[in-house]
C-alpha positions, 0 to 999 in steps of 0.5 A, spaced: 482 542 515 480 536 510 476 533 515 473 539 518 471 542 511 468 535 509 473 535 503 473 527 502 477 528 496 483 531 500 482 527 506 483 520 503 490 522 500 492 525 506 490 519 510 494 515 505 500 519 506 500 520 513 499 512 514 505 511 510 509 516 514 507 513 520 509 506 517 516 509 515 517 510 523 514 503 525 508 506 528 504 500 525 498 501 530 498 508 528 498 507 521 492 502 521 488 507 525 490 513 520 487 508 515 481 507 519 479 514 519 476 513 512 472 507 511 474 503 505 467 503 502 467 511 502 474 510 498 475 511 490 477 504 488 484 506 487 485 508 494 481 502 497 486 498 493 492 502 496 489 501 503 488 494 502 495 493 500 498 497 505 494 493 511 497 487 508 504 490 508 503 491 515 501 484 517 507 481 513 512 486 517 508 483 523 510 476 521 503 474 517 507 471 511 500 470 507 497 477 508 501 481 503 499 476 497 492 475 499 491 483 500 495 484 493 490 479 490 484 482 493 486 489 491 487 487 484 480 484 483 478 491 485 482 494 479 481 489 474 481 492 467 484 499 470 491 501 468 495 506 473 502 505 473 502 509 479 498 504 483 502 498 479 509 502 482 506 502 489 504 495 489 511 493 486 515 497 491 510 494 497 512 487 494 519 488 494 519 491 501 515 485 504 520 481 500 526 484 503 523 484 510 522 477 509 529 475 506 527 473 499 532 477 495 530 474 489 523 476 489 525 483 491 529 483 484 523 480 480 518 486 483 523 492 481 524 489 474 516 489 474 516 496 474 523 497 470 526 504 470 530 507 476 527 502 481 530 496 477 537 499 477 537 500 485 
């Protein structure tokens, strides 16, 4: 519906959500294809940063240990000076999940402590 009506403000969040859901079931190629439905240049900065981080997360799951750190750094440059606890939490959760997948358990704790609250208690 969002694509047919041209509502980019609906399409961008839907594409991000759908890509995440595909990733949860290890359909990484489908997740990347979903993200590609909206070019980065057409995304608001926050959404562009999220897409970059998620692509880096997928690359890390596939064995590229440098990809997530590079994606995170690229995304942080895009949003420098902006404050978004939701983006911070999402990035920290992604970093924790990558660390867990790579067996870096101390880093999982570091990332969850970064955002505090219920996440740190897990």
